[in-house]
C-alpha positions, 0 to 999 in steps of 0.5 A, spaced: 951 874 416 946 880 418 949 885 424 944 887 429 945 894 430 942 894 437 946 889 440 952 888 435 952 881 433 951 877 427 946 872 426 944 868 420 938 871 415 935 864 417 932 867 424 926 872 423 929 877 428 935 878 432 936 872 437 938 876 443 935 883 443 928 880 439 927 887 436 931 888 429 928 884 423 933 884 418 932 886 411 927 883 407 932 882 401 937 879 406 932 874 407 929 873 401 936 872 398 937 867 403 930 863 402 931 863 395 938 859 396 934 855 400 929 853 395 934 852 390 938 847 395 932 844 397 930 843 389 937 840 387 936 835 393 930 832 390 925 835 393 918 837 390 916 843 387 910 843 391 914 841 398 919 847 397 913 852 396 910 849 403 916 851 406 916 857 403 909 859 406 911 856 413 917 861 413 912 867 412 912 868 404 906 869 400 904 864 396 904 867 390 911 869 391 913 862 394 910 860 387 914 864 383 921 864 387 920 856 386 919 856 378 925 861 378 929 856 382 926 850 378 928 853 371 936 854 375 936 847 377 934 845 370 939 849 367 945 847 370 942 839 370 942 841 362 949 843 362 951 837 366 948 833 361 951 836 355 958 835 358 956 827 360 953 826 352 960 829 349 964 825 354 958 819 352 960 820 344 968 821 345 967 814 348 963 811 343 967 813 337 974 811 341 970 804 342 967 804 335 974 805 333 977 799 337 971 794 334 972 796 327 979 796 327 979 789 331 974 787 326 978 789 320 985 785 322 982 779 325 987 774 323 992 776 329 992 776 336 993 783 337 986 785 333 982 780 337 985 783 344 982 791 340 976 788 338 974 785 345 976 791 348 972 796 344 966 791 346 967 791 352 967 799 352 962 799 347 958 795 353 960 800 358 959 806 354 952 805 351 948 805 358 952 811 360 950 815 354 943 813 354 942 815 362 945 822 360 941 823 354 935 821 359 937 826 364 939 831 359 932 830 356 928 831 364 932 836 366 934 833 373 940 829 375 
Protein backbone atom coordinates (compact mmCIF):
# COMPACT_ATOMS: atom_id res chain seq x y z
CA UNK A 1 0.00 0.00 0.00
CA UNK A 2 1.09 3.54 -0.72
CA UNK A 3 0.34 6.49 1.54
CA UNK A 4 -0.63 9.76 -0.12
CA UNK A 5 1.20 12.66 1.58
CA UNK A 6 -1.52 15.13 0.52
CA UNK A 7 -4.66 13.49 1.91
CA UNK A 8 -3.14 10.83 4.23
CA UNK A 9 -4.92 7.79 2.78
CA UNK A 10 -3.45 4.48 1.67
CA UNK A 11 -4.10 3.13 -1.79
CA UNK A 12 -2.93 0.28 -3.99
CA UNK A 13 -0.08 0.75 -6.47
CA UNK A 14 -2.54 -0.61 -9.03
CA UNK A 15 -3.94 2.90 -9.23
CA UNK A 16 -1.86 5.44 -11.09
CA UNK A 17 -2.88 8.40 -8.91
CA UNK A 18 -4.38 8.90 -5.45
CA UNK A 19 -8.10 8.14 -5.71
CA UNK A 20 -9.02 11.02 -3.42
CA UNK A 21 -6.89 14.03 -4.39
CA UNK A 22 -5.98 12.82 -7.92
CA UNK A 23 -2.66 14.70 -7.73
CA UNK A 24 -0.21 12.27 -6.09
CA UNK A 25 1.38 9.58 -8.24
CA UNK A 26 3.01 6.62 -6.48
CA UNK A 27 6.76 6.14 -6.88
CA UNK A 28 7.65 4.41 -10.11
CA UNK A 29 9.51 1.54 -8.39
CA UNK A 30 6.41 0.68 -6.29
CA UNK A 31 4.24 0.60 -9.40
CA UNK A 32 6.82 -1.47 -11.29
CA UNK A 33 7.05 -4.01 -8.44
CA UNK A 34 3.27 -4.31 -8.49
CA UNK A 35 3.16 -4.77 -12.28
CA UNK A 36 5.97 -7.36 -12.18
CA UNK A 37 4.10 -9.29 -9.48
CA UNK A 38 0.90 -9.16 -11.53
CA UNK A 39 2.78 -10.34 -14.65
CA UNK A 40 4.22 -13.29 -12.74
CA UNK A 41 0.78 -14.23 -11.36
CA UNK A 42 -0.73 -13.94 -14.81
CA UNK A 43 1.95 -16.19 -16.31
CA UNK A 44 1.49 -18.63 -13.41
CA UNK A 45 -2.21 -18.75 -14.24
CA UNK A 46 -1.31 -19.92 -17.75
CA UNK A 47 -1.77 -16.72 -19.74
CA UNK A 48 0.44 -16.39 -22.79
CA UNK A 49 3.46 -14.08 -22.68
CA UNK A 50 1.94 -12.03 -25.51
CA UNK A 51 -1.23 -11.43 -23.50
CA UNK A 52 0.76 -10.42 -20.41
CA UNK A 53 2.98 -8.12 -22.46
CA UNK A 54 -0.08 -6.46 -24.03
CA UNK A 55 -1.64 -5.88 -20.62
CA UNK A 56 1.60 -4.28 -19.36
CA UNK A 57 1.62 -1.96 -22.38
CA UNK A 58 -2.02 -1.06 -21.61
CA UNK A 59 -0.89 -0.16 -18.09
CA UNK A 60 1.52 2.40 -19.55
CA UNK A 61 4.78 0.43 -19.71
CA UNK A 62 6.96 0.91 -22.78
CA UNK A 63 6.83 -2.12 -25.11
CA UNK A 64 10.55 -2.87 -24.70
CA UNK A 65 10.30 -2.70 -20.89
CA UNK A 66 7.14 -4.84 -20.97
CA UNK A 67 8.97 -7.44 -23.04
CA UNK A 68 11.88 -7.49 -20.57
CA UNK A 69 9.49 -7.87 -17.62
CA UNK A 70 7.68 -10.76 -19.33
CA UNK A 71 10.96 -12.52 -20.14
CA UNK A 72 12.23 -12.16 -16.56
CA UNK A 73 8.95 -13.30 -15.01
CA UNK A 74 8.64 -16.22 -17.46
CA UNK A 75 12.06 -17.41 -16.38
CA UNK A 76 11.01 -17.24 -12.71
CA UNK A 77 7.84 -19.21 -13.46
CA UNK A 78 9.78 -21.87 -15.39
CA UNK A 79 12.41 -22.15 -12.64
CA UNK A 80 9.71 -22.67 -10.00
CA UNK A 81 7.88 -25.22 -12.17
CA UNK A 82 11.10 -27.13 -12.79
CA UNK A 83 11.79 -27.22 -9.05
CA UNK A 84 8.36 -28.73 -8.46
CA UNK A 85 8.99 -31.09 -11.37
CA UNK A 86 12.21 -32.35 -9.80
CA UNK A 87 10.41 -33.09 -6.54
CA UNK A 88 7.69 -34.95 -8.45
CA UNK A 89 10.31 -36.95 -10.32
CA UNK A 90 12.02 -37.91 -7.06
CA UNK A 91 8.72 -39.00 -5.49
CA UNK A 92 7.87 -40.90 -8.67
CA UNK A 93 11.18 -42.74 -8.55
CA UNK A 94 10.52 -43.74 -4.94
CA UNK A 95 7.08 -45.09 -5.86
CA UNK A 96 8.43 -46.89 -8.92
CA UNK A 97 11.21 -48.47 -6.86
CA UNK A 98 8.78 -49.57 -4.18
CA UNK A 99 6.39 -50.99 -6.77
CA UNK A 100 9.20 -52.81 -8.55
CA UNK A 101 10.28 -54.27 -5.22
CA UNK A 102 6.76 -55.51 -4.56
CA UNK A 103 6.52 -57.04 -8.03
CA UNK A 104 9.91 -58.73 -7.74
CA UNK A 105 9.19 -59.91 -4.20
CA UNK A 106 5.83 -61.30 -5.21
CA UNK A 107 7.26 -62.88 -8.36
CA UNK A 108 10.17 -64.61 -6.63
CA UNK A 109 8.03 -66.29 -3.99
CA UNK A 110 4.93 -66.84 -6.11
CA UNK A 111 3.89 -70.10 -4.43
CA UNK A 112 2.40 -68.49 -1.34
CA UNK A 113 -0.85 -66.51 -1.01
CA UNK A 114 0.95 -63.45 0.40
CA UNK A 115 3.19 -63.32 -2.62
CA UNK A 116 0.19 -63.06 -4.94
CA UNK A 117 -1.00 -60.10 -2.88
CA UNK A 118 2.47 -58.53 -3.12
CA UNK A 119 2.53 -59.07 -6.86
CA UNK A 120 -0.94 -57.56 -7.38
CA UNK A 121 -0.17 -54.61 -5.10
CA UNK A 122 3.08 -53.97 -6.93
CA UNK A 123 1.42 -54.14 -10.34
CA UNK A 124 -1.33 -51.77 -9.21
CA UNK A 125 1.22 -49.33 -7.82
CA UNK A 126 3.22 -49.55 -11.05
CA UNK A 127 0.05 -48.94 -13.06
CA UNK A 128 -0.61 -45.78 -11.01
CA UNK A 129 2.97 -44.55 -10.66
CA UNK A 130 4.19 -44.81 -14.26
CA UNK A 131 1.74 -42.25 -15.76
CA UNK A 132 2.40 -39.82 -12.89
CA UNK A 133 6.14 -40.20 -13.32
CA UNK A 134 5.92 -39.67 -17.09
CA UNK A 135 3.78 -36.55 -16.55
CA UNK A 136 6.35 -35.21 -14.08
CA UNK A 137 9.10 -35.71 -16.68
CA UNK A 138 7.00 -33.96 -19.33
CA UNK A 139 6.22 -31.01 -17.03
CA UNK A 140 9.86 -30.73 -16.03
CA UNK A 141 10.96 -30.64 -19.66
CA UNK A 142 8.34 -28.01 -20.57
CA UNK A 143 8.95 -25.89 -17.47
CA UNK A 144 5.20 -25.50 -16.89
CA UNK A 145 2.65 -27.23 -14.70
